[in-house]
PDB file with SEQRES, HELIX, SHEET and CRYST1 records, atoms N, CA, C and O in Angstrom:
SEQRES   1 A   72  MET LYS ASP GLN GLU LEU LEU ASP GLN ILE SER LYS LYS          
SEQRES   2 A   72  LEU SER ALA LEU ILE ALA ILE SER PHE SER PRO ASP THR          
SEQRES   3 A   72  LYS LYS MET THR THR SER ASP GLY GLU ARG MET LEU ARG          
SEQRES   4 A   72  ARG PHE GLY LEU ASN ASN GLN GLU ILE ALA ASP ILE LEU          
SEQRES   5 A   72  GLY THR THR ARG ARG THR ILE GLU VAL MET LYS SER ARG          
SEQRES   6 A   72  ASN ARG LYS ASN LYS LYS ASN                                  
HELIX    1 AA1 ASP A    3  SER A   21  1                                  19    
HELIX    2 AA2 THR A   26  LYS A   28  5                                   3    
HELIX    3 AA3 THR A   31  ARG A   40  1                                  10    
HELIX    4 AA4 ASN A   45  LEU A   52  1                                   8    
HELIX    5 AA5 ARG A   56  LYS A   71  1                                  16    
CRYST1    1.000    1.000    1.000  90.00  90.00  90.00 P 1           1          
ATOM      1  N   MET A   1       0.851  -1.179   0.002  1.00  0.00           N  
ATOM      2  CA  MET A   1       0.003   0.007  -0.005  1.00  0.00           C  
ATOM      3  C   MET A   1       0.909   1.236   0.002  1.00  0.00           C  
ATOM      4  O   MET A   1       1.897   1.301   0.733  1.00  0.00           O  
ATOM      5  N   LYS A   2       0.555   2.175  -0.806  1.00  0.00           N  
ATOM      6  CA  LYS A   2       1.324   3.407  -0.870  1.00  0.00           C  
ATOM      7  C   LYS A   2       1.064   4.273   0.344  1.00  0.00           C  
ATOM      8  O   LYS A   2       0.005   4.210   0.968  1.00  0.00           O  
ATOM      9  N   ASP A   3       2.063   5.088   0.664  1.00  0.00           N  
ATOM     10  CA  ASP A   3       1.947   5.959   1.834  1.00  0.00           C  
ATOM     11  C   ASP A   3       0.733   6.872   1.764  1.00  0.00           C  
ATOM     12  O   ASP A   3       0.039   7.063   2.763  1.00  0.00           O  
ATOM     13  N   GLN A   4       0.473   7.434   0.593  1.00  0.00           N  
ATOM     14  CA  GLN A   4      -0.660   8.362   0.464  1.00  0.00           C  
ATOM     15  C   GLN A   4      -1.992   7.662   0.670  1.00  0.00           C  
ATOM     16  O   GLN A   4      -2.906   8.222   1.276  1.00  0.00           O  
ATOM     17  N   GLU A   5      -2.105   6.424   0.160  1.00  0.00           N  
ATOM     18  CA  GLU A   5      -3.328   5.654   0.360  1.00  0.00           C  
ATOM     19  C   GLU A   5      -3.546   5.371   1.842  1.00  0.00           C  
ATOM     20  O   GLU A   5      -4.666   5.477   2.342  1.00  0.00           O  
ATOM     21  N   LEU A   6      -2.497   5.019   2.526  1.00  0.00           N  
ATOM     22  CA  LEU A   6      -2.585   4.760   3.952  1.00  0.00           C  
ATOM     23  C   LEU A   6      -2.984   6.019   4.721  1.00  0.00           C  
ATOM     24  O   LEU A   6      -3.827   5.966   5.617  1.00  0.00           O  
ATOM     25  N   LEU A   7      -2.385   7.127   4.370  1.00  0.00           N  
ATOM     26  CA  LEU A   7      -2.746   8.397   5.024  1.00  0.00           C  
ATOM     27  C   LEU A   7      -4.203   8.752   4.752  1.00  0.00           C  
ATOM     28  O   LEU A   7      -4.894   9.239   5.648  1.00  0.00           O  
ATOM     29  N   ASP A   8      -4.674   8.522   3.552  1.00  0.00           N  
ATOM     30  CA  ASP A   8      -6.071   8.806   3.208  1.00  0.00           C  
ATOM     31  C   ASP A   8      -7.030   7.948   4.030  1.00  0.00           C  
ATOM     32  O   ASP A   8      -8.050   8.443   4.508  1.00  0.00           O  
ATOM     33  N   GLN A   9      -6.710   6.681   4.194  1.00  0.00           N  
ATOM     34  CA  GLN A   9      -7.553   5.795   4.986  1.00  0.00           C  
ATOM     35  C   GLN A   9      -7.586   6.221   6.454  1.00  0.00           C  
ATOM     36  O   GLN A   9      -8.643   6.240   7.084  1.00  0.00           O  
ATOM     37  N   ILE A  10      -6.432   6.556   6.978  1.00  0.00           N  
ATOM     38  CA  ILE A  10      -6.353   7.010   8.366  1.00  0.00           C  
ATOM     39  C   ILE A  10      -7.158   8.286   8.554  1.00  0.00           C  
ATOM     40  O   ILE A  10      -7.891   8.428   9.533  1.00  0.00           O  
ATOM     41  N   SER A  11      -7.021   9.200   7.625  1.00  0.00           N  
ATOM     42  CA  SER A  11      -7.740  10.463   7.709  1.00  0.00           C  
ATOM     43  C   SER A  11      -9.253  10.271   7.671  1.00  0.00           C  
ATOM     44  O   SER A  11      -9.985  10.922   8.416  1.00  0.00           O  
ATOM     45  N   LYS A  12      -9.715   9.378   6.805  1.00  0.00           N  
ATOM     46  CA  LYS A  12     -11.142   9.092   6.690  1.00  0.00           C  
ATOM     47  C   LYS A  12     -11.689   8.526   7.990  1.00  0.00           C  
ATOM     48  O   LYS A  12     -12.747   8.950   8.456  1.00  0.00           O  
ATOM     49  N   LYS A  13     -10.981   7.578   8.575  1.00  0.00           N  
ATOM     50  CA  LYS A  13     -11.433   6.965   9.808  1.00  0.00           C  
ATOM     51  C   LYS A  13     -11.388   7.946  10.970  1.00  0.00           C  
ATOM     52  O   LYS A  13     -12.290   7.969  11.807  1.00  0.00           O  
ATOM     53  N   LEU A  14     -10.347   8.746  11.018  1.00  0.00           N  
ATOM     54  CA  LEU A  14     -10.224   9.754  12.093  1.00  0.00           C  
ATOM     55  C   LEU A  14     -11.357  10.767  12.004  1.00  0.00           C  
ATOM     56  O   LEU A  14     -11.940  11.132  13.025  1.00  0.00           O  
ATOM     57  N   SER A  15     -11.672  11.222  10.806  1.00  0.00           N  
ATOM     58  CA  SER A  15     -12.789  12.162  10.634  1.00  0.00           C  
ATOM     59  C   SER A  15     -14.102  11.586  11.136  1.00  0.00           C  
ATOM     60  O   SER A  15     -14.898  12.278  11.771  1.00  0.00           O  
ATOM     61  N   ALA A  16     -14.317  10.319  10.845  1.00  0.00           N  
ATOM     62  CA  ALA A  16     -15.559   9.662  11.285  1.00  0.00           C  
ATOM     63  C   ALA A  16     -15.596   9.559  12.802  1.00  0.00           C  
ATOM     64  O   ALA A  16     -16.627   9.825  13.420  1.00  0.00           O  
ATOM     65  N   LEU A  17     -14.494   9.180  13.393  1.00  0.00           N  
ATOM     66  CA  LEU A  17     -14.455   9.066  14.867  1.00  0.00           C  
ATOM     67  C   LEU A  17     -14.637  10.402  15.558  1.00  0.00           C  
ATOM     68  O   LEU A  17     -15.306  10.487  16.588  1.00  0.00           O  
ATOM     69  N   ILE A  18     -14.050  11.436  15.003  1.00  0.00           N  
ATOM     70  CA  ILE A  18     -14.222  12.775  15.587  1.00  0.00           C  
ATOM     71  C   ILE A  18     -15.672  13.216  15.480  1.00  0.00           C  
ATOM     72  O   ILE A  18     -16.216  13.789  16.424  1.00  0.00           O  
ATOM     73  N   ALA A  19     -16.302  12.957  14.341  1.00  0.00           N  
ATOM     74  CA  ALA A  19     -17.707  13.340  14.174  1.00  0.00           C  
ATOM     75  C   ALA A  19     -18.596  12.641  15.193  1.00  0.00           C  
ATOM     76  O   ALA A  19     -19.496  13.258  15.761  1.00  0.00           O  
ATOM     77  N   ILE A  20     -18.351  11.378  15.420  1.00  0.00           N  
ATOM     78  CA  ILE A  20     -19.145  10.624  16.402  1.00  0.00           C  
ATOM     79  C   ILE A  20     -18.871  11.138  17.813  1.00  0.00           C  
ATOM     80  O   ILE A  20     -19.793  11.291  18.614  1.00  0.00           O  
ATOM     81  N   SER A  21     -17.623  11.398  18.107  1.00  0.00           N  
ATOM     82  CA  SER A  21     -17.259  11.865  19.446  1.00  0.00           C  
ATOM     83  C   SER A  21     -17.900  13.184  19.814  1.00  0.00           C  
ATOM     84  O   SER A  21     -18.247  13.409  20.973  1.00  0.00           O  
ATOM     85  N   PHE A  22     -18.059  14.063  18.827  1.00  0.00           N  
ATOM     86  CA  PHE A  22     -18.603  15.380  19.111  1.00  0.00           C  
ATOM     87  C   PHE A  22     -20.081  15.519  18.757  1.00  0.00           C  
ATOM     88  O   PHE A  22     -20.646  16.608  18.863  1.00  0.00           O  
ATOM     89  N   SER A  23     -20.688  14.453  18.350  1.00  0.00           N  
ATOM     90  CA  SER A  23     -22.115  14.478  18.044  1.00  0.00           C  
ATOM     91  C   SER A  23     -22.883  14.661  19.354  1.00  0.00           C  
ATOM     92  O   SER A  23     -22.627  13.942  20.320  1.00  0.00           O  
ATOM     93  N   PRO A  24     -23.823  15.614  19.403  1.00  0.00           N  
ATOM     94  CA  PRO A  24     -24.541  15.863  20.662  1.00  0.00           C  
ATOM     95  C   PRO A  24     -25.414  14.687  21.093  1.00  0.00           C  
ATOM     96  O   PRO A  24     -25.743  14.566  22.273  1.00  0.00           O  
ATOM     97  N   ASP A  25     -25.785  13.836  20.173  1.00  0.00           N  
ATOM     98  CA  ASP A  25     -26.671  12.719  20.499  1.00  0.00           C  
ATOM     99  C   ASP A  25     -25.933  11.392  20.662  1.00  0.00           C  
ATOM    100  O   ASP A  25     -26.557  10.332  20.615  1.00  0.00           O  
ATOM    101  N   THR A  26     -24.619  11.436  20.851  1.00  0.00           N  
ATOM    102  CA  THR A  26     -23.824  10.207  20.924  1.00  0.00           C  
ATOM    103  C   THR A  26     -24.333   9.249  21.990  1.00  0.00           C  
ATOM    104  O   THR A  26     -24.366   8.042  21.754  1.00  0.00           O  
ATOM    105  N   LYS A  27     -24.727   9.745  23.145  1.00  0.00           N  
ATOM    106  CA  LYS A  27     -25.186   8.874  24.226  1.00  0.00           C  
ATOM    107  C   LYS A  27     -26.515   8.210  23.874  1.00  0.00           C  
ATOM    108  O   LYS A  27     -26.812   7.115  24.351  1.00  0.00           O  
ATOM    109  N   LYS A  28     -27.307   8.871  23.044  1.00  0.00           N  
ATOM    110  CA  LYS A  28     -28.595   8.310  22.638  1.00  0.00           C  
ATOM    111  C   LYS A  28     -28.492   7.526  21.338  1.00  0.00           C  
ATOM    112  O   LYS A  28     -29.471   6.921  20.902  1.00  0.00           O  
ATOM    113  N   MET A  29     -27.310   7.530  20.711  1.00  0.00           N  
ATOM    114  CA  MET A  29     -27.140   6.932  19.393  1.00  0.00           C  
ATOM    115  C   MET A  29     -27.200   5.415  19.467  1.00  0.00           C  
ATOM    116  O   MET A  29     -26.524   4.796  20.290  1.00  0.00           O  
ATOM    117  N   THR A  30     -28.006   4.826  18.612  1.00  0.00           N  
ATOM    118  CA  THR A  30     -28.055   3.362  18.503  1.00  0.00           C  
ATOM    119  C   THR A  30     -26.966   2.911  17.547  1.00  0.00           C  
ATOM    120  O   THR A  30     -26.352   3.720  16.850  1.00  0.00           O  
ATOM    121  N   THR A  31     -26.740   1.621  17.527  1.00  0.00           N  
ATOM    122  CA  THR A  31     -25.755   1.072  16.586  1.00  0.00           C  
ATOM    123  C   THR A  31     -26.200   1.377  15.158  1.00  0.00           C  
ATOM    124  O   THR A  31     -25.371   1.654  14.291  1.00  0.00           O  
ATOM    125  N   SER A  32     -27.488   1.326  14.921  1.00  0.00           N  
ATOM    126  CA  SER A  32     -28.011   1.641  13.590  1.00  0.00           C  
ATOM    127  C   SER A  32     -27.728   3.095  13.213  1.00  0.00           C  
ATOM    128  O   SER A  32     -27.368   3.382  12.071  1.00  0.00           O  
ATOM    129  N   ASP A  33     -27.887   4.004  14.162  1.00  0.00           N  
ATOM    130  CA  ASP A  33     -27.576   5.407  13.918  1.00  0.00           C  
ATOM    131  C   ASP A  33     -26.084   5.568  13.583  1.00  0.00           C  
ATOM    132  O   ASP A  33     -25.707   6.289  12.659  1.00  0.00           O  
ATOM    133  N   GLY A  34     -25.255   4.871  14.368  1.00  0.00           N  
ATOM    134  CA  GLY A  34     -23.826   4.930  14.138  1.00  0.00           C  
ATOM    135  C   GLY A  34     -23.447   4.389  12.759  1.00  0.00           C  
ATOM    136  O   GLY A  34     -22.571   4.927  12.081  1.00  0.00           O  
ATOM    137  N   GLU A  35     -24.119   3.327  12.366  1.00  0.00           N  
ATOM    138  CA  GLU A  35     -23.868   2.738  11.035  1.00  0.00           C  
ATOM    139  C   GLU A  35     -24.163   3.747   9.953  1.00  0.00           C  
ATOM    140  O   GLU A  35     -23.365   3.925   9.032  1.00  0.00           O  
ATOM    141  N   ARG A  36     -25.302   4.411  10.053  1.00  0.00           N  
ATOM    142  CA  ARG A  36     -25.671   5.399   9.029  1.00  0.00           C  
ATOM    143  C   ARG A  36     -24.687   6.565   9.011  1.00  0.00           C  
ATOM    144  O   ARG A  36     -24.314   7.038   7.937  1.00  0.00           O  
ATOM    145  N   MET A  37     -24.266   7.031  10.170  1.00  0.00           N  
ATOM    146  CA  MET A  37     -23.346   8.156  10.233  1.00  0.00           C  
ATOM    147  C   MET A  37     -21.990   7.768   9.628  1.00  0.00           C  
ATOM    148  O   MET A  37     -21.426   8.516   8.829  1.00  0.00           O  
ATOM    149  N   LEU A  38     -21.480   6.610  10.009  1.00  0.00           N  
ATOM    150  CA  LEU A  38     -20.175   6.195   9.521  1.00  0.00           C  
ATOM    151  C   LEU A  38     -20.187   5.892   8.018  1.00  0.00           C  
ATOM    152  O   LEU A  38     -19.187   6.100   7.330  1.00  0.00           O  
ATOM    153  N   ARG A  39     -21.308   5.408   7.521  1.00  0.00           N  
ATOM    154  CA  ARG A  39     -21.418   5.130   6.084  1.00  0.00           C  
ATOM    155  C   ARG A  39     -21.256   6.415   5.295  1.00  0.00           C  
ATOM    156  O   ARG A  39     -20.675   6.404   4.210  1.00  0.00           O  
ATOM    157  N   ARG A  40     -21.764   7.526   5.822  1.00  0.00           N  
ATOM    158  CA  ARG A  40     -21.615   8.817   5.112  1.00  0.00           C  
ATOM    159  C   ARG A  40     -20.165   9.229   4.952  1.00  0.00           C  
ATOM    160  O   ARG A  40     -19.841  10.032   4.077  1.00  0.00           O  
ATOM    161  N   PHE A  41     -19.287   8.688   5.787  1.00  0.00           N  
ATOM    162  CA  PHE A  41     -17.857   8.987   5.674  1.00  0.00           C  
ATOM    163  C   PHE A  41     -17.167   8.031   4.720  1.00  0.00           C  
ATOM    164  O   PHE A  41     -15.953   8.117   4.530  1.00  0.00           O  
ATOM    165  N   GLY A  42     -17.917   7.123   4.117  1.00  0.00           N  
ATOM    166  CA  GLY A  42     -17.340   6.238   3.134  1.00  0.00           C  
ATOM    167  C   GLY A  42     -16.639   5.014   3.704  1.00  0.00           C  
ATOM    168  O   GLY A  42     -15.868   4.359   3.003  1.00  0.00           O  
ATOM    169  N   LEU A  43     -16.903   4.697   4.979  1.00  0.00           N  
ATOM    170  CA  LEU A  43     -16.292   3.520   5.572  1.00  0.00           C  
ATOM    171  C   LEU A  43     -16.981   2.269   5.089  1.00  0.00           C  
ATOM    172  O   LEU A  43     -18.182   2.286   4.823  1.00  0.00           O  
ATOM    173  N   ASN A  44     -16.245   1.188   4.973  1.00  0.00           N  
ATOM    174  CA  ASN A  44     -16.853  -0.067   4.546  1.00  0.00           C  
ATOM    175  C   ASN A  44     -17.433  -0.805   5.764  1.00  0.00           C  
ATOM    176  O   ASN A  44     -17.270  -0.368   6.904  1.00  0.00           O  
ATOM    177  N   ASN A  45     -18.107  -1.924   5.502  1.00  0.00           N  
ATOM    178  CA  ASN A  45     -18.797  -2.656   6.562  1.00  0.00           C  
ATOM    179  C   ASN A  45     -17.847  -3.091   7.682  1.00  0.00           C  
ATOM    180  O   ASN A  45     -18.186  -2.970   8.859  1.00  0.00           O  
ATOM    181  N   GLN A  46     -16.668  -3.593   7.327  1.00  0.00           N  
ATOM    182  CA  GLN A  46     -15.729  -4.064   8.342  1.00  0.00           C  
ATOM    183  C   GLN A  46     -15.210  -2.908   9.192  1.00  0.00           C  
ATOM    184  O   GLN A  46     -15.086  -3.034  10.410  1.00  0.00           O  
ATOM    185  N   GLU A  47     -14.911  -1.796   8.557  1.00  0.00           N  
ATOM    186  CA  GLU A  47     -14.436  -0.634   9.296  1.00  0.00           C  
ATOM    187  C   GLU A  47     -15.513  -0.128  10.277  1.00  0.00           C  
ATOM    188  O   GLU A  47     -15.209   0.215  11.420  1.00  0.00           O  
ATOM    189  N   ILE A  48     -16.739  -0.088   9.825  1.00  0.00           N  
ATOM    190  CA  ILE A  48     -17.860   0.345  10.681  1.00  0.00           C  
ATOM    191  C   ILE A  48     -18.015  -0.635  11.842  1.00  0.00           C  
ATOM    192  O   ILE A  48     -18.178  -0.215  12.988  1.00  0.00           O  
ATOM    193  N   ALA A  49     -17.965  -1.918  11.560  1.00  0.00           N  
ATOM    194  CA  ALA A  49     -18.114  -2.943  12.599  1.00  0.00           C  
ATOM    195  C   ALA A  49     -17.006  -2.804  13.638  1.00  0.00           C  
ATOM    196  O   ALA A  49     -17.268  -2.908  14.836  1.00  0.00           O  
ATOM    197  N   ASP A  50     -15.783  -2.571  13.197  1.00  0.00           N  
ATOM    198  CA  ASP A  50     -14.668  -2.419  14.139  1.00  0.00           C  
ATOM    199  C   ASP A  50     -14.893  -1.231  15.065  1.00  0.00           C  
ATOM    200  O   ASP A  50     -14.657  -1.326  16.269  1.00  0.00           O  
ATOM    201  N   ILE A  51     -15.347  -0.115  14.510  1.00  0.00           N  
ATOM    202  CA  ILE A  51     -15.565   1.099  15.299  1.00  0.00           C  
ATOM    203  C   ILE A  51     -16.702   0.902  16.294  1.00  0.00           C  
ATOM    204  O   ILE A  51     -16.612   1.340  17.441  1.00  0.00           O  
ATOM    205  N   LEU A  52     -17.771   0.245  15.856  1.00  0.00           N  
ATOM    206  CA  LEU A  52     -18.952   0.082  16.701  1.00  0.00           C  
ATOM    207  C   LEU A  52     -18.887  -1.139  17.602  1.00  0.00           C  
ATOM    208  O   LEU A  52     -19.773  -1.346  18.431  1.00  0.00           O  
ATOM    209  N   GLY A  53     -17.860  -1.941  17.452  1.00  0.00           N  
ATOM    210  CA  GLY A  53     -17.713  -3.107  18.307  1.00  0.00           C  
ATOM    211  C   GLY A  53     -18.702  -4.212  18.009  1.00  0.00           C  
ATOM    212  O   GLY A  53     -19.234  -4.848  18.918  1.00  0.00           O  
ATOM    213  N   THR A  54     -18.944  -4.434  16.731  1.00  0.00           N  
ATOM    214  CA  THR A  54     -19.879  -5.493  16.322  1.00  0.00           C  
ATOM    215  C   THR A  54     -19.272  -6.235  15.155  1.00  0.00           C  
ATOM    216  O   THR A  54     -18.099  -6.044  14.835  1.00  0.00           O  
ATOM    217  N   THR A  55     -20.052  -7.071  14.523  1.00  0.00           N  
ATOM    218  CA  THR A  55     -19.512  -7.854  13.395  1.00  0.00           C  
ATOM    219  C   THR A  55     -19.880  -7.222  12.062  1.00  0.00           C  
ATOM    220  O   THR A  55     -20.814  -6.427  11.958  1.00  0.00           O  
ATOM    221  N   ARG A  56     -19.112  -7.605  11.043  1.00  0.00           N  
ATOM    222  CA  ARG A  56     -19.380  -7.143   9.683  1.00  0.00           C  
ATOM    223  C   ARG A  56     -20.785  -7.589   9.248  1.00  0.00           C  
ATOM    224  O   ARG A  56     -21.512  -6.833   8.604  1.00  0.00           O  
ATOM    225  N   ARG A  57     -21.146  -8.800   9.603  1.00  0.00           N  
ATOM    226  CA  ARG A  57     -22.479  -9.325   9.223  1.00  0.00           C  
ATOM    227  C   ARG A  57     -23.603  -8.493   9.856  1.00  0.00           C  
ATOM    228  O   ARG A  57     -24.618  -8.230   9.210  1.00  0.00           O  
ATOM    229  N   THR A  58     -23.428  -8.088  11.091  1.00  0.00           N  
ATOM    230  CA  THR A  58     -24.452  -7.265  11.745  1.00  0.00           C  
ATOM    231  C   THR A  58     -24.626  -5.955  10.994  1.00  0.00           C  
ATOM    232  O   THR A  58     -25.751  -5.492  10.807  1.00  0.00           O  
ATOM    233  N   ILE A  59     -23.532  -5.358  10.566  1.00  0.00           N  
ATOM    234  CA  ILE A  59     -23.597  -4.100   9.813  1.00  0.00           C  
ATOM    235  C   ILE A  59     -24.284  -4.328   8.467  1.00  0.00           C  
ATOM    236  O   ILE A  59     -25.072  -3.489   8.030  1.00  0.00           O  
ATOM    237  N   GLU A  60     -23.996  -5.453   7.804  1.00  0.00           N  
ATOM    238  CA  GLU A  60     -24.655  -5.758   6.541  1.00  0.00           C  
ATOM    239  C   GLU A  60     -26.173  -5.854   6.706  1.00  0.00           C  
ATOM    240  O   GLU A  60     -26.927  -5.342   5.878  1.00  0.00           O  
ATOM    241  N   VAL A  61     -26.611  -6.509   7.772  1.00  0.00           N  
ATOM    242  CA  VAL A  61     -28.034  -6.665   8.046  1.00  0.00           C  
ATOM    243  C   VAL A  61     -28.658  -5.286   8.333  1.00  0.00           C  
ATOM    244  O   VAL A  61     -29.735  -4.970   7.828  1.00  0.00           O  
ATOM    245  N   MET A  62     -27.972  -4.475   9.144  1.00  0.00           N  
ATOM    246  CA  MET A  62     -28.472  -3.120   9.441  1.00  0.00           C  
ATOM    247  C   MET A  62     -28.622  -2.297   8.167  1.00  0.00           C  
ATOM    248  O   MET A  62     -29.625  -1.612   7.965  1.00  0.00           O  
ATOM    249  N   LYS A  63     -27.620  -2.378   7.325  1.00  0.00           N  
ATOM    250  CA  LYS A  63     -27.647  -1.620   6.069  1.00  0.00           C  
ATOM    251  C   LYS A  63     -28.852  -2.037   5.230  1.00  0.00           C  
ATOM    252  O   LYS A  63     -29.549  -1.196   4.662  1.00  0.00           O  
ATOM    253  N   SER A  64     -29.082  -3.322   5.163  1.00  0.00           N  
ATOM    254  CA  SER A  64     -30.227  -3.826   4.404  1.00  0.00           C  
ATOM    255  C   SER A  64     -31.555  -3.378   5.002  1.00  0.00           C  
ATOM    256  O   SER A  64     -32.462  -2.972   4.275  1.00  0.00           O  
ATOM    257  N   ARG A  65     -31.669  -3.452   6.327  1.00  0.00           N  
ATOM    258  CA  ARG A  65     -32.910  -3.013   6.993  1.00  0.00           C  
ATOM    259  C   ARG A  65     -33.129  -1.512   6.847  1.00  0.00           C  
ATOM    260  O   ARG A  65     -34.250  -1.058   6.620  1.00  0.00           O  
ATOM    261  N   ASN A  66     -32.044  -0.744   6.978  1.00  0.00           N  
ATOM    262  CA  ASN A  66     -32.156   0.719   6.813  1.00  0.00           C  
ATOM    263  C   ASN A  66     -32.615   1.071   5.400  1.00  0.00           C  
ATOM    264  O   ASN A  66     -33.418   1.983   5.202  1.00  0.00           O  
ATOM    265  N   ARG A  67     -32.096   0.337   4.433  1.00  0.00           N  
ATOM    266  CA  ARG A  67     -32.509   0.568   3.048  1.00  0.00           C  
ATOM    267  C   ARG A  67     -33.978   0.241   2.857  1.00  0.00           C  
ATOM    268  O   ARG A  67     -34.691   0.995   2.194  1.00  0.00           O  
ATOM    269  N   LYS A  68     -34.452  -0.871   3.423  1.00  0.00           N  
ATOM    270  CA  LYS A  68     -35.853  -1.249   3.315  1.00  0.00           C  
ATOM    271  C   LYS A  68     -36.756  -0.245   4.012  1.00  0.00           C  
ATOM    272  O   LYS A  68     -37.807   0.113   3.479  1.00  0.00           O  
ATOM    273  N   ASN A  69     -36.364   0.217   5.200  1.00  0.00           N  
ATOM    274  CA  ASN A  69     -37.157   1.201   5.950  1.00  0.00           C  
ATOM    275  C   ASN A  69     -37.219   2.525   5.221  1.00  0.00           C  
ATOM    276  O   ASN A  69     -38.227   3.226   5.305  1.00  0.00           O  
ATOM    277  N   LYS A  70     -36.191   2.874   4.527  1.00  0.00           N  
ATOM    278  CA  LYS A  70     -36.148   4.134   3.777  1.00  0.00           C  
ATOM    279  C   LYS A  70     -37.147   4.116   2.638  1.00  0.00           C  
ATOM    280  O   LYS A  70     -37.724   5.149   2.300  1.00  0.00           O  
ATOM    281  N   LYS A  71     -37.358   2.943   2.039  1.00  0.00           N  
ATOM    282  CA  LYS A  71     -38.305   2.814   0.907  1.00  0.00           C  
ATOM    283  C   LYS A  71     -39.742   2.934   1.383  1.00  0.00           C  
ATOM    284  O   LYS A  71     -40.595   3.411   0.634  1.00  0.00           O  
ATOM    285  N   ASN A  72     -40.036   2.511   2.618  1.00  0.00           N  
ATOM    286  CA  ASN A  72     -41.413   2.533   3.127  1.00  0.00           C  
ATOM    287  C   ASN A  72     -41.842   3.881   3.612  1.00  0.00           C  
ATOM    288  O   ASN A  72     -42.975   4.042   4.065  1.00  0.00           O  
TER     289      ASN A  72                                                      
END                                                                             
């Protein structure tokens, strides 16, 4: 991996963590809320799962359910 790619990945993850840390509703935030917020930063399922302390499969299911709920 090139140095610039690594720095870009670190920057993306750091930005997401900072946004969550300073979000006024962090204490009320559900895992599903966190998934949606982190997805906006372009993180993949495994990265989101690592940050939220859950599994990649759980994030995949949440993503699917959120998509279905958005359609209704």
